[in-house]
Residue, then its C-alpha position, 0 to 999 in steps of 0.5 A: m620716933a626711932g626708939w619708938a619703932l625699936h620698941r614697937f618691933s620687939t614686942p610680944a605679938y610681933s614675936k608670936a606673928a614672926e613664929g607662926l610665920a616660920v612655921a608656916m614657911n616650914g610647912l610648905a618646904l616639907p611638900f616642896k621636898s617630898s616633891r621633889r624626891a618623887a620627881i627624882l625617884l620618877s625620873a630614875l625609874l623612867l631612865a631605868g625603864l628606858g634603858f631596859l627597852s633599849l637593852f631589849a631591842y637591842l637583843r632582839s634586833t641582834r638575835q633577829f639579825d643572826r637569825q636571819m643570817a642562820t637561817k636564810i642568808l646563810p642556806l642560800t650561799a649553802d645551796a649555792v655551794t652544794a650545787r658546785i660541790d655536786d657538780v665537782i663529785s657527782q660524776p665520779i660518784l655516778a660513774s662508780r655507781l654505773l661501775a658497780d652496778n654493770s650487769l657484766i661485772l655482776g655476773l663475773l663475780s657472782s659466778g665466780r669466773n675470772d675473766s681479767g680481760a673483760i674486767t681491764s677492758y670494761l675498767l679502762s673504758i669507764q675511766k676514759a668516760a669519766g676523765a677519772q685518773s684510775a679505775f679499780l675493782v677487788p672482787q670479795s673472792t680473790l681480793q685481787y686489785f684490778h686496775s685498768s692496766g691490769v692486775i697489780k696486786t692481791i689485797q691484804p686487809e690487815s696490811p697498812q697499805d690496804r687497810w682502806y679496803r677493811d675499814f670501807l667494808a667495816s663501816g657499812q656505807m654504800v659510797e665513800i670518798d677516800i683520799d689515798r696514794d694511787t695504788a698504780d702510781p704511788s706518787r699521785t694523791v687521789a680521791f677514791v670513790n669507793v663503791r660497795i658491790q652487792g649481790r642478791d640478799q645483799q651478798l658482798l661481791g667485792v669492791a669498785g670505784l675511780g680515782v679522781s685528782a685530789e689536787a683538782i678537787q681542791r683547786q675547785l674548792k678553794a675556787i668556791q671559798s673565793d666565790y663566795g667567802a665561805r669555808v667548806l669541808l666535806v666530812n665522812g661519816v666517822g667524822s674525818v674531814v676529807l676535803s676542805s676549801d682552806g686545807t683543814q685536816g683531821i677529825l671534825s670534833h677537834i676543829p675549833g668553834l665546830g668541836d663541840q657540835a660534830r656529833v649534831i653535825l653528823s646526825q642531822p640530814s641539814s642544819s643551821i649552827q651559830r657559833q662563837l669564835g674569839s670575836d667572830l661570830l661563826y655561821v654554820n650550815v650543814q647539809q648531808i650529800r644523798g649518796s655520796g656519805l658525806t656531809l657538807v659544812v658550809v663556814q661563813t663569818l660576817d664580811p666588813d659590809e655586813k659587820q657594818l649593816r649588823s652594827l647599824l640593825i642593832 
């Protein structure tokens, strides 16, 4: 029986059946392998698509957050800072303009009369009313430097000490704030508000203005930085930093993070700029202060809470 069984399973018919079965199994395996490859490819495509969508959402959220900071949140801070700055400098600017537009001063300068007593008395009254450290007038016809205490000197436009007068007239500005030593007391550093005096047909009659404590303004700028967490720069028309909350000095174009945008900052009445400085993202808001010849630059970075919020949103 055993021999018969072995002979039975080794017949040609059985061999052909076995071969057919193997072929059939191979035929089934091919579609299975193709399906598996298709599934792997589809999974890869889905993962790539999800990764792309995640990247897109991340970039979009980042841009939206930064745009909100640059165009909505920071301008509110800049508006508040501008209001505080106006409180700091608007009074001396206004008083200096009143000095330059006074009918008595205009009459004296237009007629060429040199009434030292009247000029000195008026300067002293303006200085006291504005709470300033000094008040001055320089008639273009005589170049005498009138102070609230009397005539101190005659301006020499070519001398280094009196260069401010030549530079101010050359700038073409009506108002300028200049940090300099007090002519009457060189030991004091004063923020001078220089105002151009003009008569009929825009004729130059002279320069007048007030001097206020630069240290007092500096303290107020530091207080603003402490209150709002924003760095504050006051820049004049030629790009020089006149005053700052953190002691920054020099030319705007040389300041890291701001230098390459100096032309934009000085040429537009207002703007919002976003800059990268090392690992920090700078949000810069710019506003020109009307009637002062100054541009207010507010520079803000994210505080720890804002950084955490940004990381959660993106």
